[in-house]
N, C-alpha and C positions, 0 to 999 in steps of 0.2 A: 785291206777293209773290203768286205763284201758289196760288189756294185749294187746301185739301186734298181729294184725290179723295173724292168722294161714296161710293165703294165702300169706302174705308178706314173711313170714319165709321160706315158702317152695319155693317161687320164688328166694329169696336170696341164698339159698341152691343150687337150679338149676343153677344158674348164676355162683356160685363158683366152681361147680363140675368139669368143664373141666380143671381147673388149679391146683387143689389140691388133696391131698390124705388124707386118714384116718379122713373124715368128720364125726364128732359125736357130740352128746350133752356134753356140758361142765358139770363136776361134780360139784353138790351143787350149781349152779347158773343159773336159769331161765333167768337171764338177758344177758348171754353170751351163746347162742344156739349152736354156731358150734366151735369146735376145729379142726384144721387141719395142715398138714404139706405142704408145698409147693412141687410140683412135681419137682424133679431133686434137692432137697434142704433138708438140715436138720433143716431148721429154723421152729420153731412151732409158730403158730398164734392162735388168737381167733378172731371170728367174732360177732360183737355185733350190732343188729337191735335195733333202738330206734326211738321214735316218736317226731318231733319237734312241738313247740308250735303251729304252724300253720297247723298241721296234716299230713305233709309230713313225710315219713320214710327216714331213713338214715343207710346205712350198714357201719359200721366202722370196719376195718381191723386193729389188734393190733399184734405187735410182741415185747414180753416183753425182755428189755435189761437187762444184769447183773446188780446186786446191785451197782456195782461201778458207774453206770450211774447217781445215784441220788446225788452224790457229786455237789456243786454249780459251781465248776470252771469247771468240766466236763460237766455239763448241758450246760455251756456257748459255750464250743468247739463244742458239738453235734448241738446246735442251729445254730452256724455259718456254720457246715456242710450242714444242711438240710434246711436252711430257704428259699433257693430258688427253692427247689425241687418241681416240680408240682405235683408229685405223692407220695411224702413220706415226712412226717414232725416228729417232736418230741411232745409227750404228757406226761406231768408230772401229777400224780395222787397220792394224799396222801391218798385216801381212796380205789381205786384200786378193783373194784369190782371182786369177785372172788378170791382176794389175802387178806383174813382177817387178816393181822398180824400188821396192824397199821403202816406200814413203808411206805416210799414214793417208788413209783415205776414209771419207765420212759419206754415209749413205742416208737417204730417207728410206725407210723400210717398214715391211709388216710380214708376219709370219702367219700362215693358216695350216692346221692339220689337212692332210690329204688322205684320203682312203678309197681306192678304186672299187671297193665292194660295198659302196654306200647305197641306200635305197634312194629312189627317185626324189623324194622329199628332203633328204639330206643333200643330195647332189645339188638341188636347186638352192638350197640354204647356203652352200659352200660357193656358188657362183655368185650370190648376192653379196657375200664377203669379199670376194676378189672385186667385184665391181665398186665395192664401197672402198676398199684399199687402194685400187687405182686412181679412184676420183680423188681421194683425200691427199695421195702423194702428189698427183697433177696439180692439185689447188695449192698445196704448201709449196711447191717447188718456186713458183714465182716469189713468194714471200721470202723463202729462204735465201735466193738469190740477193734479195734486198737486204738482208740482214748481212750477208757476207760482204757486199759492197759497201755498206755503212760503216761496218767495223773497220774495214781497209781504209775508209777515209779519216776514221776516228784515229786510227794509230799514226797516220801521216799528218795530222794537224792536231797539236795539243790544245788549240783553242776552239775546237769544233763544239758543237752542241751536243747534248746527249743523244746518243745513236739510238737509243731504244725506241723513242717515238718516230723518228723519221723512218726507221727501219721495219716499223709495224710490230715491235716489241713492247709489251706493257711496262711502263717505267715505275710501277709500283715495287716496293720492296717485296721479295720473295723469301721467305722462311724456309723453303723446302731445299733440303740438302741434294746436290747433285749426286745422283747414284749411278753405278754402272748398270746398263741395260743388257740383260742376259737375253741374246737373240732366241734362244731355244724355249724360253719361258714366257715370252711376250706374243701369246696367241689370242686367237679372237675369243677363247674361253677364259678371258681375263676376270680379275676380281672386280667387283663393284666400284665404280670411279665417281668422284665427284665431277661437278661440271668444271671443265677447264677455264680459265679466264680467257674470255674473248679478247681480241685485239682493240684497244681503246685509244682513240684519236681525239683529244680534247680541241675544243673550240676557242679560237682566238677572239679577243674584243674587236669587232669590225662592223662598220656601218654597212647598209645595204649597197651603198654606191661602191665601197671598197671590195665587197665580196664580188660584185658585177665586174668590176675591173679586174679582179684576179681571174675570173673565169673568161674575160676577153683575153688574157695574156696566153690561155691555153693555145696550142697550135691546133689548127682545124676545127672539127666539131661545130661547124656553123648550125646545122639542124638542132643540135643540142642546145647551143647557146639562145636559139630563138624560141624553143620550147620553155627554157628556163625564164627568160625575160616575160613570156606570155603568163606563166605561172606566178611570178612576182606581181605583174600588173593587176592580176585576177585577185591575188590575195589582198593587195593594197586597196583595190576597189570595195570588195565587199566589207574591209575593215572600216572605211570612210562611212559606207552606208550604215554599218552597224552603230558607229560612234554618232551619226546623225539621227538615229532612232528608226531607221529603215529596216526591214527584214533582210537579212544576209542570207545569200545562198553560197555558203563557203564550200569551196572545193575540197576534195579529199587531199589531204597531205601525202598520202602514200603513192608509191611510184613504182613503175615497172621499168627496169633498163634491159635493153636487148642489144647484142652486138658480140663481136668476136673479143677474145682476150687482148689486153694491152691498148684499149681505146680510150681509156680514162674514166671507166664507170665508177671506180673507187674515188678517185679524186673529185669527180662532180658529186657524188653522194656526200662527201665532206663539206663541200661548198653549199650544198643544199641545207645541211644542218646550220651552217652559219648564216644562211640567209633566212631561214625560219626563225632563227633567235634574233636576228635584226629585225624582223617583222613583228615580233611578239608572239609567235605561234608556239614556240618551244622556249623552255625556260634556261636550258643549257646549251644546246646546240651541238653537243659532242657525237662522235660517230662510234659506234659499236660495230666491227666486223666479224661477221659470223659464217659458218658455212655448215653443212649437214654434220660433221664430226663435232661442232660446237654445240648442236641442237639435239642430237639423236644419241640416247644412251644405249647400252649393250643389253639390257634386260627389260623386261615388260614391267610398266609402272615407274620406270626412272626417267623417260624421255619428257613426260609433261613437267617434272620437277625441273628438269635440267633446262628446258626451253623457258620456263617461268624465271628461272634465276638471271638468263641472260637478258630477257626482255625487261626484268626490274632494273638491270645495269643500264640499260638504254632508256630508261624514263627520262624525260626532258630533252632527248636528243633523237637521233636517227639510228635505228637498227638496219644495217646493211647485209642482206644475205646473197652471198655469190653462190652461183649454180643452184638455186634454189629450187630448180626440177628435180635434182637429186634426192629431195624430200620424199617424194613419191615415186617409189620404184614399180617397174612392171612385175618384179618377181614377188613372191610371197614372204612370208616372215618378216615384214616390214615395219619398223616403228615410226617411220617418218610422217606418216599419216597422223599419229598421236601428235607429233610437234607442230603440224599444221593447225589442228584443232585448237590446240593450247595457244597458238599465235593468234588465231583468229577470235579466240575468246579474251585475250589480254588486249587486243586492238579495240574490242567493243567496249570493254569495262575501264579503258583509260583513253578514251577520246580526248585529243588536245594535248596529251601528255608524250606521245611518241608517234614518230613518223617511221614508216617501214619501207625500204626500198628492196626490191627483190630483183635479182640480175641473172642473165643467163643467154644462151643461144637462142635467136629468135623462135625457131619451130618448136624447141623443147619447153620454152617460156608459155607459147600458145596453149600446148597440150597442159602443161602445169595449171595455168588459170582456167581451162575447161573441166578440169577434172573435179573442181570444187566450186560451187555456185557461190560460196561465201567469199572466196577470193576475188572473183569478177566484180562483187559489189562493192569493195573496199578499195579497189585500185583504178581511179578514173584516168590517169594518163600513162601512155606507154611512150618512153623516149628511147628513140633507136639511135646507137651509136655506130656510124658508119666506119668502114676500114679508112685508114688513111691514105691519101694519094701518095704518089711518088715524090712530088714537091714537098709534102707535109712531113713525109718521113725523112727525107734530107733535112728539112729544118729540125726535126727532133733530134736527128743524130748530132747535128751542129750544136744545138743546146746542151746535149749530155756532154759533148766535148768541151764546151766553153765551162759549164759547171765545174769541170775537172782540170780545168787550165791547160787545155790543149788547143793548138793551131790546126785548123783543118783547111786553110785557105787552099793548099796545093792537092788536096784529095778530092775536090768537089766532082771533077769529071768521073773518076773511077767509083766513088760512093754512089753517084747517081746511077752509073750503068749496074753495080751489083744490086741495087735496090730494085732496078726495073726487071731484074732477071729473077728476083725472089718468087717463089710459088706462093699464089694467093688462094683464097677459098676459105672453108671452114675450118677453123683452129688457127688461122694465121695470127702470129702473136703481136703485129703492129708495133708499138711502142716499145714492148719487150724484145722484140726482134732487133731494134735498133740499139739497145743496151747490150745485146748479146753480139751484134756485129762490133760495136765499139770495144768490147773485151777482146775479140779475136783480132782486130787489128792492134791493139795494144800489146799483144803476146808477140806479134811479128815485130813491131816496133821495138820492144824490149831486147829482142835478140839481136837486131841491127845495132842498136846502141850499145848494147853489151860488148860488141866487137871493138869499139873505139877505146883507145888509151885514155884519152882525156875529153869526155863529151862536155859541150859547152851547153849553156841555158837553151840555145836555139835547138840543138839535137834533142834535149829533153822535152822540149814543149812542142816542136814541130812535128806533124805526122806527114810521112813522104809517100808518093805515088807506089814505091816498092812495098810498103807495108800493106797494101791492098791486092798485091799480085796473088798470093795464095787464096784468098776468097774469091777472086775474079776467075781463077782457073778451077776452082771448086764449082763454082756456079755454071759457067759454060765454057770451059775449056780455057786456052791462052787468051789474053785479053787484046783487042786490037786498039791501040790509042785512038781517040777521036780527033786528034789533030797533031800534025808533024812534030810542034814544037814539045808537046807533051811526051811524044814517042822518043824523042831526042834526049829528054830529061830522064827517062825510064831507063834507056840503053846505056847512059853516060856513067860507065863504071868509074872513072876518074873521081866522081863526086860521090863515092858509095858511101861516105860519111853522112850524107843527107838524103840518100835513096833508099 
């Protein structure tokens, strides 16, 4: 096969550069020339340039999902989640170039035409498509991992509840047949699509006190809890004044959430819907989770209709728009502004019937609000979600372990040491990092227990210090035990069955 023109590869690298870090050559595979991490994200990707039968070149961006995604039932859920996303789809590969282990691999992916002889305008449009694809893959990554984890729990527990709702997959019946995805034909020049069904989280019947109690159970988030209680008190007061015949100055129900990923923004948005329902401000209190790919269509004139459909589904509840700043791009040829205008119109025409929560990084959300005066006038309160402290992250890790029937009593010291070494800053995953850390430790635990002839219940449940050693070494070299007794436990190979 004729090698790819070096000019095409260099052009693809140039287009990717503004949005990614750590661009480099993939090891051992000339077919996958670029490996990178998205800016502000820990998701690793590969970019593959290939030539179609007609001579055109295509840039394919892949983010490999964990091994659990290869299970047929899990694939079905993932396909349902991504089937209408214009900039992110699912790809299943039994050969998986660059992963020569003979296993099935599953990727979040998007393909884009590449032409190094493009006009400056077309080049700008291509860069916008790359930005949208990377953003959509990054946003979908966390939800996909939730789907995989939920499906794994469901297979291990016959009495578990429906995984679709807990994993963020719509539990309505889907009449669409699962079809094979042709990676070469899934381009940005796709045919007209209907609005994909956004993630729906129904509200449970709860009183205001019960919702506030559930909010208090969340780890950390003290500032968020204070602001939420203030909102509840204000809404209660104005409703009492209204009932007494006084003039009520009702605060806007719409909110801005700012903070890094994994700080509980979606969870709190769900509780806001429950609170508003219990206070009589909303009729249903359900949550509709959306992002740019849910609201913005591929062609002129489609975005307003697509956005309106999503807003109609959110009536009576909360519309939660994650990474809302992505609706307004600095590049041209953007339909996101059309989505914002339609959203503002719907909010104005349906007062008291919908609450909108927009979320994202603090700086980007400030720019987003400043770019449209209509947005500022409709969002009274901004709720900042701070990063979790080390103690809070340890507690979150322990909660995840308890929910999965694991005992972490013997690994508190190494877990605390690992967490203290994690790099912080923009894009830090907070709670998501703890779930990822838990999975990595379980992988080591599984290898250790797998070497035992007859593991008992203690082996299966108890996580041991040696299960943390690879992560300790990865974060800061060989780990020094904080006390002699723990050092003795780690070095005692006679008890290897528990270490």
